[in-house]
N, C-alpha and C positions, 0 to 999 in steps of 0.2 A: 090793432092789427086784426084781419080775417081771422077766422080758425084756419090751422096748417091742413095742407092736402097732401095726399099722397099722388105721387106720380112715378109711373112706371117709365123707364127707359126700354126703348124699343132697341134691343141690341143684334137681331137677325140680320140674316145679308139679303133678302127679300121683303118686299113689302106683304105678299101674301103670309109669309110666315112672322111677320110683325101683326098682322090684324089677327090671325091665329091665338098669338099671346095676348091682345088685347080681350079677345072672348075669355080665354082662359082666367084672367085676373079682372074681369070687368066688374065684378061684385066687390072688389078691396081697393078700386083706384079712383081719382078723382079726374085726372088727366093724365096724358101722356106724352113722352119726350122722342120724337122719332129722330133717332140719331143716322142722319143722311151720310154722315162718314163712315159707318158700319156697313152700310149698303153696297152690293156689289155695283160695278162701274154703270153697267146698264139698267140698273134697276134706280139709280138716282134720276134718271129722267121722268120717272112716274111717279112722281110725290105732289104736283099740284094739287090732285083730287084727293090727297091722303085722309086730309080732316072730314069728308063727307062719308069716306068709307069707315074711319075708325067710330065716328058718333059719338067722342069726346073733344074735349077741348084739346089742343096739341100745341106741343112747343115745337119748332121747328129748330133745329141744332145741327151743325155741319162742324164739328170739333177739330181743329187742327190738332198735328202732333205734339207741337209744344204745349198744349194744353191737357194732353193726356188723351188725345183724340187719333183717328187714323187719317186724317186727310193731309195728304203731302202734296197735291198737285200746284200749291201758291193760290195767293190771293186773287187772283185775277178769274180763275176758274171757281174760285170758292163763290165770289160775287155773282157769278154769272147764274149760279145754283142758287142763291137766295132770291137773285131776280125772277128765275123761272117760276120757284115755288111761293112768290108773292104777287107775282102777275095776275091780271084777271080776276080780282080779288070779287066777291059776288057781294050783294048786299046781304044776302042770308049770312050772317056771321058765322053760321054753324059750317059754313064750307071752306071757310078760312082757317088758317094759322091763328090760334088765339093769343101765342106769344112766339118771339123771335129771339135766340138768343145770340146776342154781337159780345164779343169780349170788349173789355174795358177801352183797348186801342184800336178797336175797328171801326171807324166812323166813314161812311158812307152816305152823304145827305140823300141820296136818290133813294137808297133801299131805307133808310130811315123814314123817309116822306112816305114812301109807298107803304108801310106798315101802318104808321099812325092815322094815313087816309082811311083806313076800314077799321078802325080800331084794334089793330094786332100790337099788344104790347111788348116793349122790347125788353128783355132781362140783359142787363150790361154786367158780363161776369168777369171774373178775375180768378186764375187759379194761380197756386203754388203746389205743383205736386210732389215737391221733397221737403219741404219746410213748413212750420209755421209763420203764420201773417202778424206783425208786432202791429201796433196802433189801430186794431181793426176798426174801433169805434170812428176815429179820425177818417179813414180810409171809406168805409161806409158814406158817413156825412158828404166826402167828395163826390161821391159816385151817385147820391141822390141826386135826381134830375128831375126831369117833367113828371107829371102825373102817368105818363104813358112808359116810365122805365122804371123796373126793377131792379136794384143793384144785388149781385151776387157775387160773395166772397167764400171759395170753399181751399182748404189747405191741408197739408200732410203733419197731423201733430207729430212730435218727438215723444211726449210724455202726457200723462193724466192732467199736469199741470197746464198744458197750453189749452187743453178743453177747458177746464176751471177758468181759465183767464178769457176765453170766448165768452163764457155765460156772465161773467161780471162786466164785458164788454156790452154784451147784447142788452143789459137791463134799462137802458136809455132809449131803446128803441121799440117800447112797447106799444107805440102809435103810427108806425109807418110800416110798410110793405116791405120786406127783404128776405133774400135768401143766403143763409149761412149753414155751412156744415164742414165738421172735421172728418177728413176721410181716413181710411185705414181702420183697423179693429179697436184702437182706441177711440176713434171718433163716432162710434156706436151710438152712444147717448145722445146726440146731437141730432139723431135722425129719428130715435124714440121718442126724445123730448123737445120735436121742433116746436111746440107751442110754450116752452120754458125758455128757448132759447131764442123766441121771436122771431122764428124763420118762415116764411110764407109757405112754404112744402118741404116735404121730406122724399128725396130721391130713391127709387129703390130700382132692382133690375130681377129678371127671372130666374128661379132656384135652379134652374138646367146649368149644371157646369160649365158647358160649351156657351152658353149666352149671359151668363151671370157676371156683374162686374164687382164681384166679392173681393176682389183683390185691392180695390179703394173705397172697401167698406160699407158696399151696399148691401143690406138683406132683401128679401122678396116681399111683395105686398102681403101674401098669405100670413107670412110670420109677423109682420109688423102690426097686423091688424087682429089674426086671431090670437097669437101670443102676448103680443103687448096693449091690445086694445085700444091702437093709437088716436082714432077719432073721438073717444070717451076721455081722453086725459086733457082736464082743463086746470084751472089756477087753483082749486080746489083739492087735487087729487093728492092723496099722500104717497112719498116718494120710498121705495124699499130696494135693495139691490143684493149683488155679490161682488164681492172684490178678491182678485188674484194675479196671477202673473203665470205662463201667457193666457190663463183663461180661455182656451180655444173650445174648450167642450164644457157644457154645464145645461144640467135639465131644472136648474132650479127655477129660472124665469117661467116656463110651463107649469111646473108645479103649484107655484106661490100664486101665480096670476089667476091660475083656474080656480085655487081656492076665494080670492078676492071676488071674482065674478058669482061664485058660488054663494057666497056670503053677503052679495051685492054691498061691496065695499067700494069707495073710490079712491083706488090705491092701485100702484104700478109697481112691479119688482123688475128691475134692471141690472146688466152685466155692466162694469166699468172696471176696467183691466188697471191695474196700477202695480208698477214696479217695484216701487216703495209704499209701504204701509202709511207712510206720513201724507203721500201724497192722495190716499183714499180719503183720510181725513178731511184734507183741504178740500175737496172735490165735495164729500156728503155735507160739511158744514156750508159751503157756499150754496149748494142747491137746497138745502135743507132736507137732506135725507133723513128719514127715521130711526132706520135700523138697518142693518147689512151683513150679510153671511160674506164669511171670511174663508177662503179656501187658499192652496198651494201656493207660494210657500210662507205666507205671512201669518199663519196661526199661533205661531210663537213669538214672533217679533210684534204683533200688533198690540200685544199687551202693555208696552211699556208707552202707549197713548192713549191707555183708558184710566180715567178718574177711580174707577173700582172694577172689582171682578165678583163675581160670585165662588161660592167653596170649592165647587168643582173645576172650576179654571184655576184656583189656588192650589190643589192638589195635583193637579194634570198636567199645568205649565202651558197649556193650550186653549186656544180661545177659537169658538168659530161662529159667535153670535156677537154682535154689539149691538145695543139700543140706546138712543139717544134719549136720556130720562131729565126734563127741564134744563136742556143744554149741556148735559154732563154725559160723556159715552161710559157705559156699564158693559163689561164684559161677560158672557156666558159660554157653556159648553154643552151643546147640545149632542153632540158624536157620539159621547158614550151610552147615552140612553137610547139613542138611533141604532148604534151598533148592538147594544146587548139584544133587542127585540128582534132584529133582523137575523143575528145570529143564533139564538134559539128556536127560532123559526126554522131555520134553514137545517140546523143538526137535528131537532126534535129531541133535543135535551132540555132537562128543565136546570142544570147548572154544568160547570165542567170540571166537577169535582174529581172525576176520573180520567180528564182529557188531558194530555200533553199535548202543548200547543207552541206552532214555531212562528211568531211574528217578524214578518220581512220587513224591515225599515224601523228608523228609529225617529222620523219627523212627528209634525204636530198630530197628524192622524194617529201614527202608533201609540203616541202617550196617551191618546182618550182610549186608544183600544186597549192598551196594557192595562189599564185601571181599571175598564170593565171587565177585562179577564180574571183579575185580581179578586174583584167583587164577584166574580161568579165562580171563585175557587179553582181556577184551572193552575196548570204547572206549566211555565212559560220558559222560552228563549227567545231573546232579541238578536236577530241577526242583522248585521247592517255594515255596508263597506268602511265607513268609519266606525271603526270599534271602540274609538273613544266616547262616541254617543250612545252607542249599543252598550257601553258598559255604566254609564250614567243612567239610561233609562232600566237597565236590568236592577242594579243595585236598589232604585227607587222602590221597587216592587218585589225585591228578593228572588228575581228572576235569574236565570242563567243569561250569558251573553256570549256571541262569537261572531266572527269576520262573516260577512256574506260572499262566500265564495268555495271553489271545490275542498278547500282543505279542512271545510266545515260538515262534510256529507255524514260523518259519522255521528255527530252531535246533530243533525238535522234527522237523520234516521230517529234518533232517541224522542223526538218531540215533533213527529207526523202524523198524529191523531188527526188533528188539525192543524192547515197552512194557512195564517192569514196575511194576504199579500196586501201592504198597507203605501207602497210607494206609487209614484207616477207612471211608472215603466208598462209601457203597452197601452198606455192612454191615446186612442186615436189611430192605432197601430191593427191593418187589417194584414200584414203581412204574418209568414209563419215565425215560430218562435226562433230568435235570435238573440245572441249577447245584450243587443240593444233595447229588445222588447220585453225580455223575460228575464225578471230577476234571478230565477231557479233553472236556465238556460242547463245548467252545470248537473243538473238531479234529474236520476229517472225515476219517475212515480211506479210506485208498487200496484196502484189500483185502489189499495185500502184509505188513502188519504182522503179526508174532505177538506176543498181549498175554497175559502172565501177571498174572493180580489176586490177592494174596495173601488176599484175603477169599474165604471159601467158604461163607458163609450171606446171600444164596440161593446155589443153586448155580451159576446166573447172574445174576450181578451187571447192574446197568444198564450198564456201559462194556461187559462183553462182550457182552450183548445187542446193542448198538449195532456193536460191531466184528464180530460174527460175521455180521451181517445185511450187511456191507460186504465180506463174503468173507473175512475174517481168520481165522487160526488161533488159538483162545482156549483158557485153561484156568484154572480157579479153582485156588485154594491150599491145597484139601483133601492134596493128594500129600505139599506141604511139611510140612504139619500132621504127616501119618502119618511120613514119614522123621523130622523133627526130633522126634518123639515116641518111635521108636525108640532114637533115642541118649539120651533122657531117661530112657526105662526101664532103659536099661544104668547110667545113674548111680544111679537109684532101687536097683536091686537090690544096690548097693555098701553101702546103709545096713545097719547090723548092727542 
């Protein structure tokens, strides 16, 4: 199979806008897909000379609604548009469409003959927009036709296991050209690792929210190339990553991949969403992932899948890093080290011996933070909605514990020198503070508190905005991410 290509899906409503998109992303892409079904009706008549204007190999696609497109006028009209675009082919191949996308059940002999007569390859596609495809290998074999046809299968996975299964199936297709991708957020690894999934190309779309196809799992070409270094991934590239659920926001790929480039390592770090921790290990084992970060909600549950853990994981009861050492998964905790460095830098303190600390939450991150606060000599209270979890964590370190609600305001004021927010509340929220995005919505800041929120997306979370307005000193969790990432990187480097 040839080295995978980056294809930009052109999603604008006019040809002129699509050409602007090409110029914006030209240095990242190898070819483009003209989505005629997304063009305004009058614009669809002006597609014949598009390849000459684009200056890149072009795929001609008129996607019908049943396959996730916008063309609904019927097959006769669609066939006429295909014919118009393929007519009057030039002997200069750069002026013709390099590819045309015909669905598996769309067979018009005259159109196929017109395409092949001038070297236009046919992408023979099958889509399932709602479900995974079973027996992928068998279906691909049945779709492989002449050398002018490239079979394509795109489906919607329900779990990471469906993506793992696609990888397994594709290992028999290393010597042929085909396009495969799992759609949606679960399918992102298939787009980044097209080389490992033996896919001819990886589809991308513009970053602009109005033009992006992120709902079906597209990323933009700049991200694919600058963050994941798509064109440099080969069979020798070491794989690392991060797992969690829903894993909507993470800066870890950018941080780790930048380190790999700076240190000239042939490695890539990718996100892979797993609703269950066991699925993450199945995926990692199958793809040969060397190590990965663990985030919400798996930091505790992941431990039962490990062969052994370091002393910190043993003491804390939470793990955020796993390394494959000679086929055995070993667990580490770098959160506590990262948090300690970040917090002392934020507060300007040498320790927490004279500081009363409120820890909000009692999950995996809170466990590492409680461990660090104890090591730094702080007196703390654990506040959590489930009081049993707060009690368990509090008793582990000799801390007080209380329910997370208005009934605990007096206790909270007793421990409000430093408030550490460890839950996922506020992640991705740009709305004003409310009970859904601010775990302390019931508490009025005095302006003397220091607030450290481990969430870093957005840069200013709702609780931070409210506290800062009251005069508090605030900080988000990006520094913790950086420092714990440094520790992870040291562990990743030990993998042979």
